[in-house]
MINUGU-625097 format. One line per 10 residues: their letters; for each residue x, y, z of C-alpha. Coordinates in steps of 0.5 Angstrom, whole numbers. Example, Ala and Ser with C-alpha at 12.3 -4.5 7.8 and 13.67 -1.06 7.14 Angstrom:
% MINUGU-625097
as> 25,-9,16; 27,-2,14
END
This chain:
% MINUGU-625097
mlairlrflr> -59,78,86; -53,76,90; -56,69,90; -57,69,83; -50,71,82; -47,66,87; -51,60,84; -48,62,77; -41,62,80; -42,55,83
eslvvsaala> -44,53,75; -38,57,73; -34,53,78; -37,46,75; -35,48,68; -28,50,71; -27,43,74; -30,40,68; -24,43,64; -19,41,69
titftfsvsa> -21,34,67; -20,35,60; -12,34,58; -9,31,52; -8,24,55; -10,17,53; -11,11,56; -14,4,57; -13,-1,51; -18,-1,45
eptlrdvlqs> -18,-6,39; -16,-7,34; -9,-6,35; -4,-3,30; 0,-9,29; -7,-13,28; -8,-8,22; -2,-9,19; -2,-16,19; -9,-16,16
vqsglevrla> -6,-13,10; -3,-20,8; -10,-23,7; -12,-17,3; -14,-17,-4; -9,-13,-7; -3,-17,-4; -7,-24,-6; -7,-21,-13; 0,-20,-13
rqsergaead> 2,-27,-10; -2,-29,-16; 2,-26,-21; 8,-30,-17; 4,-36,-19; 4,-34,-27; 12,-32,-26; 13,-39,-23; 10,-42,-29; 14,-38,-34
iatadhapmp> 20,-41,-31; 17,-48,-33; 16,-45,-40; 23,-43,-41; 27,-48,-38; 26,-54,-43; 29,-56,-50; 25,-55,-57; 20,-61,-57; 22,-67,-62
vlsgktsqid> 17,-67,-68; 14,-74,-70; 12,-74,-78; 9,-79,-82; 8,-79,-90; 6,-83,-96; 10,-81,-103; 11,-84,-110; 4,-85,-111; 4,-87,-118
lqnglgagdp> -3,-85,-121; -1,-87,-128; 1,-94,-127; -3,-96,-121; -1,-98,-114; -1,-105,-115; -5,-111,-112; -5,-112,-104; -6,-108,-98; -4,-101,-98
lgrkridksi> 1,-102,-92; 5,-108,-94; 4,-109,-102; 2,-103,-105; 7,-99,-109; 7,-93,-104; 13,-90,-101; 11,-90,-93; 16,-86,-88; 16,-84,-81
gldwtyergd> 21,-79,-78; 23,-75,-72; 26,-68,-72; 29,-64,-67; 32,-57,-67; 39,-56,-63; 39,-50,-60; 46,-46,-60; 49,-40,-56; 45,-42,-49
krahrtriae> 39,-40,-51; 35,-44,-46; 39,-42,-41; 38,-34,-43; 31,-36,-43; 31,-39,-36; 35,-33,-33; 30,-28,-36; 24,-32,-33; 28,-33,-26
rtlaatqadt> 29,-26,-25; 22,-24,-28; 20,-28,-22; 25,-25,-17; 22,-18,-19; 15,-20,-19; 16,-23,-12; 19,-16,-10; 13,-13,-13; 9,-17,-8
settaqqmla> 13,-14,-2; 12,-7,-5; 5,-8,-5; 5,-11,2; 9,-5,4; 4,0,0; -2,-3,3; 1,-3,10; 2,5,9; -5,6,7
aqaayfdwla> -7,1,13; -4,5,18; -6,12,16; -13,9,16; -12,6,23; -10,13,26; -15,17,22; -20,12,26; -17,13,33; -17,21,31
arervrlmre> -24,21,29; -26,17,36; -22,22,40; -25,28,36; -32,25,38; -30,24,45; -28,31,46; -34,34,42; -38,30,47; -35,34,53
nvelanvasr> -35,40,50; -43,39,48; -43,38,56; -40,44,58; -43,48,53; -50,46,55; -48,48,63; -46,55,60; -53,55,56; -57,53,63
gantrlragd> -53,58,67; -54,64,62; -62,62,62; -62,63,69; -58,69,69; -63,72,64; -69,70,68; -66,74,74; -65,80,69; -57,79,70
lsaqdalrve> -56,78,63; -59,81,56; -64,76,52; -59,77,46; -53,75,50; -57,69,53; -58,67,45; -51,68,43; -49,63,49; -55,58,46
idaqrvdadl> -53,59,39; -45,57,41; -48,51,44; -52,49,38; -46,50,34; -42,45,39; -47,40,38; -47,41,30; -40,40,31; -41,33,35
qsagldlera> -45,31,29; -40,32,24; -35,29,28; -40,23,28; -40,23,21; -32,23,20; -32,17,25; -37,13,20; -32,15,14; -26,13,18
eialaqfiar> -29,6,20; -31,5,12; -24,7,10; -21,2,15; -26,-4,14; -22,-5,8; -17,-9,13; -21,-10,19; -28,-13,20; -33,-7,20
gdltasraga> -36,-10,26; -30,-10,30; -29,-3,29; -36,-1,31; -36,-5,37; -30,-1,39; -33,6,39; -35,6,46; -28,4,49; -23,9,51
vnwpslptmt> -18,11,45; -11,8,46; -6,11,42; 0,5,40; 7,7,43; 11,7,37; 18,4,38; 24,9,38; 28,9,32; 35,12,31
lpdadatvvl> 36,14,24; 42,10,21; 49,13,19; 50,14,11; 53,7,10; 47,4,13; 42,8,10; 45,6,3; 44,-2,5; 37,0,8
iaeradvkaa> 35,3,1; 38,-3,-3; 34,-8,1; 27,-4,-1; 23,-8,-5; 22,-3,-10; 29,-2,-11; 30,-10,-11; 24,-10,-17; 28,-5,-21
qarldaarsg> 35,-9,-20; 31,-15,-22; 28,-13,-28; 35,-10,-30; 38,-16,-29; 33,-19,-34; 34,-14,-39; 41,-16,-39; 39,-23,-40; 35,-21,-45
ldgalalrka> 40,-18,-49; 44,-24,-49; 39,-28,-51; 38,-23,-57; 45,-24,-59; 45,-31,-58; 40,-31,-64; 46,-30,-69; 48,-37,-68; 43,-41,-72
dptwgvsfdh> 40,-47,-70; 40,-54,-74; 34,-58,-74; 36,-66,-75; 32,-71,-77; 31,-78,-79; 26,-82,-82; 25,-90,-83; 22,-91,-90; 18,-97,-93
ypgtsnrlie> 17,-98,-101; 15,-105,-103; 19,-107,-109; 25,-103,-107; 26,-104,-100; 23,-105,-94; 28,-102,-89; 30,-95,-92; 33,-89,-87; 33,-82,-89
lrvqipltig> 38,-77,-85; 37,-70,-86; 39,-63,-83; 36,-56,-84; 40,-50,-82; 36,-43,-83; 40,-38,-87; 41,-31,-85; 41,-28,-91; 40,-20,-91
ynyqgeigra> 38,-20,-84; 42,-22,-78; 37,-21,-72; 38,-13,-72; 31,-12,-70; 31,-17,-64; 38,-14,-62; 36,-7,-62; 29,-8,-58; 33,-12,-53
qsdltqaelt> 38,-6,-52; 33,-1,-52; 29,-5,-46; 36,-5,-43; 37,2,-43; 30,3,-41; 31,-2,-35; 37,2,-33; 34,9,-33; 28,6,-29
aervlrdart> 33,3,-24; 36,10,-23; 29,13,-22; 27,8,-17; 33,9,-13; 33,17,-13; 26,16,-11; 27,12,-5; 33,16,-3; 28,22,-4
erarlaaear> 22,19,0; 27,17,6; 29,24,7; 22,26,6; 19,21,11; 25,23,16; 23,30,16; 16,29,16; 17,25,22; 21,30,26
vsreraerfa> 17,36,25; 10,33,26; 13,30,33; 16,37,35; 9,40,33; 5,35,37; 9,35,43; 9,43,43; 1,42,42; 1,37,48
ndivprastv> 6,41,53; 5,48,51; -1,50,47; -7,46,50; -5,47,57; -5,55,56; -11,55,52; -15,51,58; -12,56,63; -14,62,59
lkqaefafar> -21,59,58; -22,57,66; -19,65,67; -24,67,62; -30,63,65; -28,65,72; -28,73,70; -34,73,66; -38,70,73; -36,76,76
gaipltdvld> -38,81,71; -30,83,69; -31,81,62; -36,81,57; -39,75,54; -36,76,47; -29,75,51; -31,68,54; -34,66,47; -28,67,44
arrthrttql> -24,63,49; -29,57,49; -28,57,41; -20,58,42; -20,52,47; -24,47,42; -20,49,36; -14,48,40; -16,41,42; -18,39,35
dalaaradas> -11,42,32; -7,38,38; -11,32,36; -10,33,28; -2,34,30; -2,28,34; -5,24,29; 0,27,23; 6,25,28; 3,18,29
kaetalilrt> 2,17,21; 9,20,19; 13,16,25; 10,10,23; 11,11,15; 18,12,17; 19,6,21; 15,2,15; 20,4,10; 26,3,14
rpelllr> 25,-2,19; 18,-5,19; 20,-11,23; 20,-7,29; 12,-6,28; 11,-13,26; 14,-17,31
END
């Protein structure tokens, strides 16, 4: 019996030694890196779609920035059906008044300039939209990247826990055969080992899901090839939050704020263009006439002026005023949301980092110490099996909670940097 206890004590010491090697640290480089993931966004589908919208907006400038096209016209008139047209060829001698003319509308009120400014500011808004789309895709990419790192680390942790649970299960079976442990307690230890193995399967599924999510930005083959490698958590740059004045400048430089401001400028130009409609645009025309028997060289000069009788473009002006008010409100809302998001990201980054540090420096080491003490005491019969199983479950849960806290902290800090100083991550 003493030999059995000594053998079980040695196995417990093996468990304790293995536990001592489990720390909340990460090493060795793994691919792809965070910078690779963020840069891959530039060639992503969503960004390419946004850039195509820029091409359309550039074409709209060419559409707007030109004067009305001249109109070439031709006509035949004075065709005498009663007395006939006379002899000769139709173009030269028959009595037909032939005319070729040119008409051109002269725009007043700087309508062309207003149209062009609207198109240019719409292009600026579209370019800012592309930058915002890129930023949003980077936020999604970094979240998927850290979820992938966490999923790989969870698989590693669960494999270590499976090994420890199997060692404990073999020790329980040894004590069962020696009559030092009841069949019920041995079965409970085996069930706990099977539960850990099932958790490993669940962690493997989560890893596959994380790879599928990240495969939107990085080739799936590169991700699966990194499964066996050590997990390397990127070292994020330390960023000091700017003061109030600098914050105002940074918020004004955000892509979504710029897009809203550009659309506000376009709406102002739209109102100017609508007001310019009140200035009538005359259409000037000239014709060269040929009428045999009267003259072969006749000139006609003409002008057409639209008459705004009973209507002075109230509808167009009212619509432009409404669009301007809506653009002002939208710009105000975007600015408010930008300030709110910045404050939220700063709070999330601070609290998440503090929580992750507390797990890494305090909670996880204590849970490991409690488990080692419980294993040591159980090997000497000082505590019941229930206590050591609880200690094992607490240790596993604490490890996973610490991993989740680290992933949340990394995502929150990266999001704050991307929305404040993205160049720190991309250079």
